[in-house]
C-alpha positions as a Markdown table, in Angstrom:
| # | Residue | x | y | z |
|---|---|---|---|---|
| 1 | Met | 40.4 | 9.1 | -22.1 |
| 2 | Ser | 39.7 | 11.8 | -24.7 |
| 3 | Ser | 39.8 | 15.2 | -23.0 |
| 4 | Asp | 37.8 | 16.6 | -25.9 |
| 5 | Leu | 34.9 | 14.3 | -25.2 |
| 6 | Ile | 34.9 | 15.1 | -21.5 |
| 7 | Glu | 34.8 | 18.8 | -22.3 |
| 8 | Val | 31.9 | 18.3 | -24.7 |
| 9 | Leu | 30.0 | 16.4 | -22.1 |
| 10 | Arg | 30.6 | 19.1 | -19.5 |
| 11 | Arg | 29.4 | 21.8 | -21.9 |
| 12 | Gln | 26.3 | 19.9 | -23.0 |
| 13 | Met | 25.1 | 18.1 | -19.9 |
| 14 | Arg | 22.4 | 19.3 | -17.6 |
| 15 | Pro | 23.3 | 18.4 | -14.0 |
| 16 | Val | 20.4 | 17.0 | -12.1 |
| 17 | Thr | 19.4 | 16.1 | -8.5 |
| 18 | Asp | 16.5 | 14.2 | -6.9 |
| 19 | Asp | 14.6 | 17.5 | -6.9 |
| 20 | Thr | 15.2 | 18.6 | -10.5 |
| 21 | Val | 15.5 | 15.4 | -12.6 |
| 22 | Ala | 11.7 | 15.0 | -13.3 |
| 23 | Ala | 11.3 | 18.6 | -14.6 |
| 24 | Glu | 14.5 | 18.3 | -16.8 |
| 25 | Val | 13.3 | 15.1 | -18.4 |
| 26 | Ala | 9.7 | 16.1 | -18.7 |
| 27 | Arg | 10.8 | 19.2 | -20.5 |
| 28 | Gln | 12.5 | 17.2 | -23.2 |
| 29 | Val | 9.6 | 14.8 | -23.9 |
| 30 | Gly | 7.6 | 17.3 | -26.0 |
| 31 | Asp | 4.7 | 15.8 | -27.8 |
| 32 | Ala | 5.9 | 12.2 | -27.5 |
| 33 | Glu | 3.0 | 9.6 | -27.3 |
| 34 | Val | 5.3 | 6.9 | -25.9 |
| 35 | Val | 8.1 | 7.5 | -23.4 |
| 36 | Leu | 10.4 | 4.6 | -22.6 |
| 37 | Ile | 12.4 | 5.0 | -19.4 |
| 38 | Gly | 15.2 | 2.4 | -19.0 |
| 39 | Glu | 17.6 | 1.3 | -16.4 |
| 40 | Ala | 21.1 | -0.2 | -16.5 |
| 41 | Thr | 20.2 | -2.7 | -13.7 |
| 42 | His | 17.1 | -4.2 | -12.2 |
| 43 | Gly | 18.1 | -3.4 | -8.6 |
| 44 | Thr | 19.1 | 0.3 | -8.3 |
| 45 | His | 17.3 | 2.8 | -6.1 |
| 46 | Glu | 18.0 | 5.9 | -8.2 |
| 47 | Phe | 16.7 | 4.3 | -11.4 |
| 48 | Tyr | 13.4 | 3.3 | -9.8 |
| 49 | Ala | 13.0 | 6.5 | -7.8 |
| 50 | Trp | 13.9 | 8.8 | -10.7 |
| 51 | Arg | 11.7 | 7.2 | -13.3 |
| 52 | Ala | 8.9 | 7.3 | -10.7 |
| 53 | Ala | 9.4 | 11.0 | -10.3 |
| 54 | Ile | 9.6 | 11.5 | -14.1 |
| 55 | Thr | 6.4 | 9.5 | -14.6 |
| 56 | Arg | 4.6 | 11.5 | -11.9 |
| 57 | Ala | 5.6 | 14.7 | -13.8 |
| 58 | Leu | 4.3 | 13.3 | -17.1 |
| 59 | Val | 1.0 | 12.3 | -15.4 |
| 60 | Glu | 0.5 | 15.6 | -13.6 |
| 61 | Gln | 1.7 | 18.0 | -16.3 |
| 62 | His | 1.3 | 16.2 | -19.7 |
| 63 | Gly | -1.7 | 13.9 | -19.3 |
| 64 | Phe | -0.1 | 10.5 | -19.5 |
| 65 | Thr | -2.5 | 7.8 | -18.4 |
| 66 | Val | -0.8 | 4.5 | -19.1 |
| 67 | Leu | 2.2 | 2.9 | -17.3 |
| 68 | Ala | 3.4 | -0.3 | -18.8 |
| 69 | Leu | 5.9 | -2.5 | -17.0 |
| 70 | Glu | 8.4 | -5.2 | -17.8 |
| 71 | Ala | 6.1 | -7.5 | -15.9 |
| 72 | Asp | 3.5 | -10.1 | -16.8 |
| 73 | Trp | -0.1 | -9.1 | -17.6 |
| 74 | Pro | -1.9 | -11.2 | -15.0 |
| 75 | Asp | 0.7 | -10.4 | -12.2 |
| 76 | Thr | 0.1 | -6.7 | -12.8 |
| 77 | Ala | -3.7 | -6.9 | -13.0 |
| 78 | Arg | -4.2 | -6.9 | -9.2 |
| 79 | Leu | -2.1 | -3.8 | -8.9 |
| 80 | His | -4.0 | -2.1 | -11.7 |
| 81 | Arg | -7.3 | -2.8 | -10.0 |
| 82 | Trp | -6.0 | -1.3 | -6.8 |
| 83 | Val | -4.6 | 1.9 | -8.2 |
| 84 | His | -7.8 | 2.3 | -10.2 |
| 85 | His | -9.9 | 1.9 | -7.1 |
| 86 | Gly | -11.4 | -1.3 | -8.4 |
| 87 | Ser | -10.4 | -3.2 | -5.2 |
| 88 | Asp | -9.5 | -2.4 | -1.6 |
| 89 | Glu | -6.3 | -4.2 | -0.8 |
| 90 | Gly | -5.6 | -2.1 | 2.3 |
| 91 | Asp | -2.2 | -0.9 | 1.1 |
| 92 | Ala | 0.3 | -1.1 | -1.7 |
| 93 | Arg | 2.2 | -4.1 | -0.3 |
| 94 | Arg | -0.9 | -6.2 | -0.5 |
| 95 | Ala | -1.6 | -4.9 | -4.0 |
| 96 | Leu | 1.8 | -6.0 | -5.1 |
| 97 | Asp | 1.4 | -9.6 | -3.7 |
| 98 | Asp | 0.8 | -11.2 | -7.1 |
| 99 | Phe | 4.5 | -10.6 | -8.0 |
| 100 | Thr | 5.3 | -13.9 | -6.5 |
| 101 | Arg | 7.9 | -15.4 | -8.9 |
| 102 | Phe | 11.6 | -14.7 | -9.1 |
| 103 | Pro | 12.7 | -11.9 | -9.1 |
| 104 | Arg | 10.2 | -10.6 | -6.5 |
| 105 | Trp | 12.3 | -7.5 | -5.7 |
| 106 | Met | 12.0 | -6.2 | -9.2 |
| 107 | Trp | 8.5 | -4.9 | -8.5 |
| 108 | Arg | 8.2 | -5.6 | -4.7 |
| 109 | Asn | 10.4 | -2.8 | -3.4 |
| 110 | Thr | 10.0 | 0.4 | -1.5 |
| 111 | Asp | 10.4 | 2.7 | -4.5 |
| 112 | Val | 7.5 | 1.0 | -6.4 |
| 113 | Glu | 5.5 | 0.9 | -3.2 |
| 114 | Ala | 5.8 | 4.7 | -2.8 |
| 115 | Phe | 5.0 | 5.4 | -6.4 |
| 116 | Val | 1.8 | 3.2 | -6.6 |
| 117 | Thr | 0.7 | 4.6 | -3.3 |
| 118 | Trp | 0.9 | 8.1 | -4.8 |
| 119 | Leu | -0.8 | 6.9 | -8.0 |
| 120 | Arg | -3.8 | 5.5 | -6.2 |
| 121 | Ala | -4.2 | 8.8 | -4.4 |
| 122 | Trp | -3.9 | 10.7 | -7.7 |
| 123 | Asn | -6.6 | 8.5 | -9.3 |
| 124 | Gln | -9.0 | 9.0 | -6.4 |
| 125 | Ala | -9.7 | 12.6 | -7.4 |
| 126 | Arg | -10.4 | 11.7 | -11.0 |
| 127 | Pro | -13.3 | 10.0 | -12.9 |
| 128 | Ala | -12.7 | 6.4 | -13.9 |
| 129 | Asp | -12.0 | 7.1 | -17.5 |
| 130 | Ala | -9.3 | 9.6 | -16.7 |
| 131 | Arg | -7.4 | 7.5 | -14.2 |
| 132 | Val | -3.9 | 6.1 | -14.8 |
| 133 | Gly | -3.6 | 2.4 | -15.3 |
| 134 | Val | -0.7 | 0.0 | -14.7 |
| 135 | Tyr | -0.2 | -2.9 | -17.1 |
| 136 | Gly | 2.3 | -5.7 | -17.8 |
| 137 | Leu | 4.0 | -6.3 | -21.1 |
| 138 | Asp | 6.0 | -9.5 | -20.5 |
| 139 | Leu | 5.1 | -13.2 | -21.3 |
| 140 | Tyr | 6.5 | -15.6 | -18.7 |
| 141 | Ser | 3.1 | -16.3 | -17.0 |
| 142 | Leu | 1.8 | -19.0 | -19.3 |
| 143 | His | 0.0 | -21.0 | -16.6 |
| 144 | Thr | -1.2 | -18.0 | -14.6 |
| 145 | Ser | -2.7 | -16.5 | -17.8 |
| 146 | Ile | -4.4 | -19.9 | -18.6 |
| 147 | Asp | -6.0 | -19.8 | -15.2 |
| 148 | Ala | -7.1 | -16.2 | -15.7 |
| 149 | Val | -8.8 | -17.1 | -19.1 |
| 150 | Leu | -10.5 | -20.1 | -17.5 |
| 151 | Ala | -11.7 | -18.1 | -14.5 |
| 152 | Tyr | -13.2 | -15.4 | -16.8 |
| 153 | Leu | -15.0 | -17.9 | -19.0 |
| 154 | Asp | -16.3 | -19.9 | -16.0 |
| 155 | Arg | -18.1 | -16.6 | -15.0 |
| 156 | Val | -19.5 | -15.6 | -18.3 |
| 157 | Asp | -19.7 | -18.7 | -20.6 |
| 158 | Pro | -19.4 | -22.2 | -19.0 |
| 159 | Asp | -19.5 | -23.9 | -22.4 |
| 160 | Ala | -16.7 | -21.8 | -23.7 |
| 161 | Ala | -14.8 | -22.5 | -20.5 |
| 162 | Arg | -15.1 | -26.2 | -21.2 |
| 163 | Arg | -13.7 | -25.8 | -24.7 |
| 164 | Ala | -10.8 | -23.7 | -23.3 |
| 165 | Arg | -10.0 | -26.4 | -20.8 |
| 166 | Glu | -9.9 | -29.0 | -23.5 |
| 167 | Arg | -7.5 | -26.9 | -25.6 |
| 168 | Tyr | -5.2 | -25.9 | -22.7 |
| 169 | Ala | -5.0 | -29.5 | -21.5 |
| 170 | Cys | -2.4 | -29.9 | -24.2 |
| 171 | Phe | 0.1 | -28.5 | -21.6 |
| 172 | Asp | -1.1 | -30.8 | -18.7 |
| 173 | His | 1.6 | -33.4 | -19.2 |
| 174 | Phe | 4.3 | -30.9 | -18.3 |
| 175 | Gly | 2.8 | -29.5 | -15.2 |
| 176 | Glu | 4.2 | -26.0 | -14.5 |
| 177 | Asp | 7.4 | -26.6 | -16.4 |
| 178 | Ala | 6.9 | -24.5 | -19.6 |
| 179 | Gln | 10.5 | -25.1 | -20.7 |
| 180 | Ala | 10.0 | -28.8 | -20.6 |
| 181 | Tyr | 7.0 | -28.4 | -22.9 |
| 182 | Gly | 9.1 | -26.2 | -25.3 |
| 183 | Tyr | 11.9 | -28.8 | -25.4 |
| 184 | Ala | 9.6 | -31.7 | -26.0 |
| 185 | Ala | 7.6 | -29.9 | -28.7 |
| 186 | Val | 10.8 | -28.8 | -30.6 |
| 187 | Arg | 12.4 | -32.2 | -30.4 |
| 188 | Gly | 9.2 | -34.0 | -31.6 |
| 189 | Leu | 8.8 | -35.7 | -28.2 |
| 190 | Ser | 5.3 | -34.2 | -27.8 |
| 191 | Pro | 2.8 | -32.5 | -30.1 |
| 192 | Ser | 2.9 | -28.7 | -30.2 |
| 193 | Cys | 0.1 | -26.8 | -28.6 |
| 194 | Glu | 0.3 | -24.0 | -31.2 |
| 195 | Gln | -3.0 | -24.8 | -32.9 |
| 196 | Glu | -4.9 | -25.1 | -29.6 |
| 197 | Val | -3.7 | -21.7 | -28.2 |
| 198 | Val | -4.3 | -19.9 | -31.5 |
| 199 | Ala | -7.8 | -21.4 | -31.7 |
| 200 | Gln | -8.6 | -20.3 | -28.1 |
| 201 | Leu | -7.4 | -16.8 | -28.7 |
| 202 | Met | -9.5 | -16.5 | -31.9 |
| 203 | Glu | -12.6 | -17.7 | -30.1 |
| 204 | Leu | -12.1 | -15.1 | -27.4 |
| 205 | Val | -11.5 | -12.3 | -29.9 |
| 206 | Arg | -14.7 | -13.3 | -31.7 |
| 207 | Arg | -16.6 | -13.3 | -28.4 |
| 208 | Gly | -15.3 | -9.7 | -27.7 |
| 209 | Ala | -16.3 | -8.5 | -31.2 |
| 210 | Ser | -19.8 | -9.9 | -30.6 |
| 211 | Leu | -20.4 | -8.0 | -27.4 |
| 212 | Pro | -23.6 | -5.9 | -27.7 |
| 213 | Asp | -23.2 | -2.1 | -28.0 |
| 214 | Glu | -24.9 | -1.7 | -24.7 |
| 215 | Ala | -22.3 | -3.8 | -22.9 |
| 216 | Gly | -21.1 | -2.1 | -19.7 |
| 217 | Gly | -17.6 | -0.8 | -19.1 |
| 218 | Asp | -16.7 | -3.5 | -16.6 |
| 219 | Gln | -17.9 | -6.2 | -19.1 |
| 220 | Ile | -15.7 | -4.7 | -21.8 |
| 221 | Glu | -12.7 | -4.4 | -19.5 |
| 222 | Ser | -13.0 | -8.0 | -18.3 |
| 223 | Gln | -13.3 | -9.3 | -21.8 |
| 224 | Phe | -10.2 | -7.3 | -22.9 |
| 225 | Phe | -8.1 | -8.5 | -19.9 |
| 226 | Ala | -9.1 | -12.1 | -20.8 |
| 227 | Glu | -8.1 | -11.6 | -24.5 |
| 228 | Gln | -4.7 | -10.2 | -23.4 |
| 229 | Asn | -4.2 | -13.3 | -21.2 |
| 230 | Ala | -5.0 | -15.5 | -24.2 |
| 231 | Arg | -2.6 | -13.5 | -26.4 |
| 232 | Leu | 0.1 | -14.0 | -23.7 |
| 233 | Val | -0.6 | -17.8 | -23.7 |
| 234 | Arg | -0.2 | -17.8 | -27.5 |
| 235 | Ser | 3.1 | -15.8 | -27.3 |
| 236 | Ala | 4.5 | -17.8 | -24.4 |
| 237 | Glu | 3.8 | -21.1 | -26.2 |
| 238 | Glu | 5.8 | -19.8 | -29.1 |
| 239 | Tyr | 8.5 | -18.3 | -26.9 |
| 240 | Tyr | 9.2 | -21.6 | -25.0 |
| 241 | Arg | 9.5 | -23.4 | -28.3 |
| 242 | Ala | 11.8 | -20.7 | -29.6 |
| 243 | Met | 14.1 | -21.0 | -26.6 |
| 244 | Phe | 15.5 | -24.2 | -28.2 |
| 245 | Asp | 16.1 | -22.4 | -31.5 |
| 246 | Gly | 18.6 | -20.0 | -29.9 |
| 247 | Arg | 18.6 | -16.7 | -28.0 |
| 248 | Val | 17.7 | -14.5 | -31.0 |
| 249 | Ala | 14.4 | -16.3 | -31.8 |
| 250 | Ser | 13.2 | -16.3 | -28.2 |
| 251 | Trp | 14.3 | -12.7 | -27.4 |
| 252 | Asn | 12.6 | -11.5 | -30.6 |
| 253 | Arg | 9.4 | -13.3 | -29.7 |
| 254 | Arg | 9.5 | -11.8 | -26.2 |
| 255 | Asp | 10.0 | -8.2 | -27.3 |
| 256 | Thr | 7.5 | -8.5 | -30.2 |
| 257 | His | 4.9 | -9.6 | -27.7 |
| 258 | Met | 5.7 | -6.5 | -25.6 |
| 259 | Met | 5.0 | -4.4 | -28.7 |
| 260 | Glu | 1.9 | -6.3 | -29.6 |
| 261 | Thr | 0.6 | -5.8 | -26.0 |
| 262 | Leu | 1.4 | -2.2 | -26.0 |
| 263 | Glu | -0.4 | -1.6 | -29.3 |
| 264 | Ala | -3.4 | -3.7 | -28.3 |
| 265 | Leu | -3.7 | -1.7 | -25.0 |
| 266 | Arg | -3.4 | 1.7 | -26.6 |
| 267 | Ala | -6.0 | 0.7 | -29.3 |
| 268 | His | -8.4 | -0.5 | -26.6 |
| 269 | Leu | -8.1 | 2.7 | -24.6 |
| 270 | Arg | -8.6 | 4.9 | -27.7 |
| 271 | Arg | -11.7 | 2.9 | -28.7 |
| 272 | Arg | -13.1 | 3.7 | -25.3 |
| 273 | Gly | -12.4 | 7.4 | -25.8 |
| 274 | Arg | -9.6 | 7.5 | -23.3 |
| 275 | Gly | -6.2 | 9.0 | -23.5 |
| 276 | Ala | -3.3 | 6.6 | -24.3 |
| 277 | Arg | -0.1 | 8.6 | -23.7 |
| 278 | Thr | 2.2 | 5.9 | -22.4 |
| 279 | Val | 5.2 | 5.5 | -20.1 |
| 280 | Val | 7.1 | 2.2 | -20.2 |
| 281 | Trp | 9.5 | 1.0 | -17.5 |
| 282 | Ala | 12.0 | -1.7 | -18.5 |
| 283 | His | 15.7 | -2.5 | -18.8 |
| 284 | Asn | 17.8 | -0.5 | -21.2 |
| 285 | Ser | 18.3 | -3.7 | -23.2 |
| 286 | His | 14.6 | -3.7 | -24.1 |
| 287 | Leu | 14.2 | 0.1 | -24.5 |
| 288 | Gly | 17.4 | 1.2 | -26.3 |
| 289 | Asp | 17.1 | 0.8 | -30.1 |
| 290 | Ala | 18.6 | -2.6 | -30.9 |
| 291 | Arg | 19.7 | -1.4 | -34.3 |
| 292 | Ala | 22.4 | 0.6 | -32.5 |
| 293 | Thr | 23.9 | -2.4 | -30.7 |
| 294 | Gln | 26.0 | -5.5 | -31.5 |
| 295 | Leu | 23.0 | -7.5 | -30.6 |
| 296 | Gly | 21.0 | -5.9 | -33.4 |
| 297 | Ala | 23.8 | -6.8 | -35.8 |
| 298 | Val | 23.1 | -10.5 | -35.2 |
| 299 | Gly | 19.4 | -10.2 | -35.7 |
| 300 | Glu | 17.9 | -9.2 | -32.4 |
| 301 | Leu | 15.2 | -6.6 | -32.2 |
| 302 | Asn | 13.7 | -5.0 | -29.2 |
| 303 | Leu | 10.8 | -2.9 | -28.0 |
| 304 | Gly | 12.7 | 0.4 | -28.4 |
| 305 | Gln | 13.4 | -0.4 | -32.0 |
| 306 | Leu | 9.8 | -1.4 | -32.7 |
| 307 | Val | 8.4 | 1.7 | -30.9 |
| 308 | Arg | 10.7 | 4.0 | -32.9 |
| 309 | Glu | 9.7 | 2.3 | -36.2 |
| 310 | Arg | 6.0 | 2.8 | -35.3 |
| 311 | Tyr | 6.1 | 6.3 | -33.7 |
| 312 | Asp | 9.3 | 7.9 | -35.0 |
| 313 | Arg | 9.5 | 11.4 | -33.3 |
| 314 | Arg | 6.4 | 10.7 | -31.3 |
| 315 | Ala | 8.6 | 8.3 | -29.2 |
| 316 | Cys | 11.2 | 9.3 | -26.6 |
| 317 | Leu | 13.8 | 6.7 | -25.5 |
| 318 | Val | 15.4 | 7.4 | -22.2 |
| 319 | Gly | 18.4 | 5.3 | -21.0 |
| 320 | Ala | 20.1 | 5.3 | -17.6 |
| 321 | Thr | 23.7 | 4.5 | -16.7 |
| 322 | Thr | 25.9 | 4.3 | -13.6 |
| 323 | Phe | 29.7 | 4.0 | -13.0 |
| 324 | Asp | 29.7 | 2.1 | -9.7 |
| 325 | Gly | 27.9 | 1.7 | -6.4 |
| 326 | Thr | 25.7 | -1.1 | -5.1 |
| 327 | Val | 22.8 | -3.2 | -6.6 |
| 328 | Ile | 20.3 | -5.8 | -5.6 |
| 329 | Ala | 20.7 | -8.9 | -7.7 |
| 330 | Ala | 21.0 | -12.7 | -7.4 |
| 331 | Asp | 24.1 | -14.8 | -8.0 |
| 332 | Asp | 22.1 | -17.1 | -10.3 |
| 333 | Trp | 18.6 | -17.6 | -11.5 |
| 334 | Gly | 16.2 | -18.4 | -8.7 |
| 335 | Glu | 18.7 | -17.7 | -5.9 |
| 336 | Pro | 18.3 | -15.3 | -3.1 |
| 337 | Ala | 18.7 | -11.6 | -3.8 |
| 338 | Arg | 21.6 | -9.8 | -2.1 |
| 339 | Arg | 23.4 | -6.5 | -2.2 |
| 340 | His | 26.4 | -6.5 | -4.6 |
| 341 | Thr | 29.1 | -4.0 | -5.0 |
| 342 | Ile | 29.2 | -2.9 | -8.7 |
| 343 | Val | 32.7 | -3.0 | -10.2 |
| 344 | Pro | 33.7 | 0.4 | -11.6 |
| 345 | Ala | 32.9 | 0.7 | -15.3 |
| 346 | Arg | 35.6 | -0.5 | -17.7 |
| 347 | Ala | 37.9 | 1.7 | -19.7 |
| 348 | Gly | 36.4 | 2.0 | -23.2 |
| 349 | Ser | 32.8 | 2.1 | -22.0 |
| 350 | Ser | 30.3 | 4.9 | -22.3 |
| 351 | Glu | 30.2 | 5.1 | -18.5 |
| 352 | Ala | 33.9 | 5.8 | -18.1 |
| 353 | Pro | 34.0 | 9.3 | -19.7 |
| 354 | Phe | 30.7 | 10.1 | -17.8 |
| 355 | His | 32.6 | 9.4 | -14.6 |
| 356 | Glu | 35.6 | 11.5 | -15.7 |
| 357 | Thr | 33.4 | 14.6 | -15.9 |
| 358 | Gly | 33.3 | 14.6 | -12.1 |
| 359 | Val | 29.6 | 15.5 | -12.1 |
| 360 | Pro | 27.5 | 13.2 | -9.7 |
| 361 | Ala | 24.4 | 13.1 | -12.0 |
| 362 | Phe | 23.3 | 14.6 | -15.2 |
| 363 | Leu | 21.1 | 14.5 | -18.3 |
| 364 | Leu | 22.3 | 14.3 | -21.9 |
| 365 | Asp | 20.1 | 15.1 | -24.9 |
| 366 | Leu | 21.6 | 12.9 | -27.6 |
| 367 | Arg | 19.5 | 14.6 | -30.2 |
| 368 | Asp | 21.9 | 17.5 | -29.9 |
| 369 | Ala | 24.4 | 17.3 | -32.8 |
| 370 | Ala | 27.2 | 18.5 | -30.6 |
| 371 | Leu | 26.8 | 15.3 | -28.5 |
| 372 | Ala | 25.5 | 12.9 | -31.1 |
| 373 | Glu | 28.7 | 12.8 | -33.1 |
| 374 | Pro | 31.2 | 12.0 | -30.3 |
| 375 | Leu | 28.7 | 9.5 | -28.7 |
| 376 | Arg | 28.0 | 7.7 | -32.0 |
| 377 | Ile | 31.3 | 5.8 | -31.7 |
| 378 | Ser | 30.9 | 2.2 | -30.8 |
| 379 | Arg | 31.7 | 1.7 | -27.1 |
| 380 | Leu | 31.1 | -0.9 | -24.4 |
| 381 | Glu | 27.9 | -0.5 | -22.4 |
| 382 | Arg | 27.0 | -2.3 | -19.2 |
| 383 | Ala | 23.8 | -4.2 | -18.5 |
| 384 | Ile | 23.0 | -5.8 | -15.1 |
| 385 | Gly | 19.8 | -7.7 | -15.0 |
| 386 | Val | 18.4 | -9.8 | -12.1 |
| 387 | Ile | 21.7 | -11.7 | -12.0 |
| 388 | Tyr | 25.1 | -10.1 | -11.4 |
| 389 | Arg | 28.4 | -11.9 | -11.9 |
| 390 | Pro | 31.2 | -9.4 | -11.2 |
| 391 | Gln | 33.9 | -12.0 | -11.6 |
| 392 | Thr | 33.0 | -12.4 | -15.3 |
| 393 | Glu | 31.7 | -8.9 | -15.8 |
| 394 | Arg | 33.2 | -8.2 | -19.3 |
| 395 | Val | 31.6 | -11.3 | -20.8 |
| 396 | Ser | 28.5 | -11.4 | -18.7 |
| 397 | His | 27.4 | -7.8 | -18.6 |
| 398 | Tyr | 28.9 | -5.7 | -21.5 |
| 399 | Phe | 27.9 | -5.3 | -25.1 |
| 400 | Arg | 28.9 | -2.7 | -27.7 |
| 401 | Ala | 26.5 | 0.1 | -28.7 |
| 402 | His | 26.4 | 3.4 | -30.4 |
| 403 | Leu | 24.8 | 5.4 | -27.5 |
| 404 | Ala | 23.6 | 8.4 | -29.6 |
| 405 | Asp | 21.6 | 6.1 | -31.9 |
| 406 | Gln | 20.4 | 3.9 | -29.1 |
| 407 | Phe | 18.6 | 6.6 | -27.0 |
| 408 | Asp | 17.2 | 10.1 | -27.2 |
| 409 | Leu | 18.1 | 11.0 | -23.7 |
| 410 | Val | 20.5 | 9.5 | -21.1 |
| 411 | Leu | 20.5 | 9.9 | -17.4 |
| 412 | His | 23.8 | 9.2 | -15.7 |
| 413 | Val | 24.1 | 8.6 | -11.9 |
| 414 | Asp | 27.7 | 8.1 | -11.2 |
| 415 | Arg | 27.4 | 6.2 | -7.9 |
| 416 | Thr | 24.1 | 4.4 | -7.3 |
| 417 | Arg | 22.6 | 2.6 | -4.3 |
| 418 | Ala | 20.8 | -0.7 | -4.1 |
| 419 | Leu | 17.1 | -0.6 | -3.8 |
| 420 | Thr | 15.3 | -1.9 | -0.8 |
| 421 | Pro | 13.1 | -5.1 | -1.4 |
| 422 | Leu | 9.9 | -5.5 | 0.5 |
| 423 | Asp | 10.7 | -9.2 | 1.3 |
| 424 | Ala | 13.3 | -10.8 | 3.5 |
| 425 | Phe | 16.5 | -12.0 | 2.0 |
| 426 | Ser | 16.6 | -15.8 | 2.2 |
| 427 | Gly | 20.3 | -16.0 | 2.8 |
| 428 | Asp | 22.1 | -16.1 | 6.1 |
| 429 | Asp | 24.8 | -13.6 | 5.5 |
| 430 | Pro | 24.9 | -11.5 | 8.7 |
| 431 | Glu | 25.8 | -8.3 | 6.8 |
| 432 | Leu | 22.6 | -8.4 | 4.8 |
| 433 | Pro | 19.7 | -6.5 | 6.3 |
| 434 | Ala | 16.5 | -8.4 | 7.2 |
| 435 | Phe | 13.8 | -6.6 | 5.2 |
| 436 | Met | 10.4 | -7.5 | 6.6 |
| 437 | Ser | 7.5 | -8.2 | 4.4 |
C-alpha cells in the first residue's frame, strides 16, 4: 500500500458523520442541474440513508424538485401520486406496494419508507407545481406498462384502446415471459413486435400533441404518464431482443432508455413552467462515467456518461464505496434476500487505501487536482447488485476503473450495515430476522 497515497487521502478528505454528510455534499453540488448519487451495493443502510439526507438538503436548500430512481416508471407512479398528495394510501408502506417484483427490498425498505414519509410532509405545505415528484427510469415492466397504456386509453379514447390492444397482442403468445419473446424474435421463431410498439408510441405522442390549449393539468399529466409507459414498452421490446446479442447491447439499451426518460421528464416539467433540478438514485455502475472503466473500453455506456456528455459541469456524479460490513442481497436471481457478510475489499482496489486511512467515513472531491492524479490510476472497484456471491467475488463483483474520471465526489463508509427490508425473508434460517410487512 502506498503511504504517499494514504497521506494524500488524509490531507484532502472531509470526515463525515450521519449529521454532517448532507451539508458536506450539498455544499459541493454548486449549480448542478442533475446530481447522480450512487451506491456500491443495492442493500446497504448507509448508502440509502445518506443519499436520502443529501436529497433532503438539495430539496430544502437548493430547490431540487425531481427524484428519479433505478426503478420502473409504472411501479413508481403510485408512490409519486402519494408523495404529491394525489392519493391517500394511508402510509408509505402502502404507497410502496407496487414494487412487487424481485428485488422488493431495493425500494421496500425502512430507509426509503422514512424518506418518502418526510417527502409527502414537505410537499403538503407547497403548491402542486412546486412539489417534489418521484419517477422511475428503468425498463423491466413491459407488461405492466402495456396495462397502464390500455387503462389510460380505455378511459379517454376507447377506439384508440382497441387499436392498442391489437398492436400489443403481438406479445400474447409469450404470456409474461418477455425473455422468451426476445429469444423467439431474434432466432426468427416469431415475428418481432418492433413495428407495433413504435406505431403505438407514435399514435400516443400525436394524441398528446393534439391536446387543446385549455387541457387541464391532470389531463396533461395523465397523457404524459401514458406516453412514458409506451416509450418503456418500445425500449423494453428492444432490450429483450438485445439480450440475445450480448451484454453490451442490452446494457446500452437499458441505460439509453434511462437517459431518454430523464430528458423527457425534465422537458415535460419545463414546458409546464416547473423546476427540473434532478437527483438520481442508482447503482454506481449506472452513475459513474463508463468511459473511465474497463466496461467502457468494450463498448458499454451508462447514464453517468450520457449525463456528463449532455450537461458537462452542470452535472455532479457522486459515488459511494465500502470496505466491509453486511449487506442485503440474494444468492441468485429471484431467490430470498438475506443478510450477507461483505468480504474485506481486495488489495489493489480503490477501497483498500480508503480503509488504510483509519477514518470511518469521509468525502473526497475528485475534482481537486491533488486527489485526481493519484486516483486516476486504474484500480479494482467492487460492485454488489441484488445478488452477492462472496465465494467468487473477484470475478463476480470487481471491475477496473479510474476513480477520479468516473465520479466528481466519492463517499466512503468503511464498515456498512445491511438495510432493513419491509417484507419478511422467505428463508428458514433461524439467524435471520423476521421483518414484518
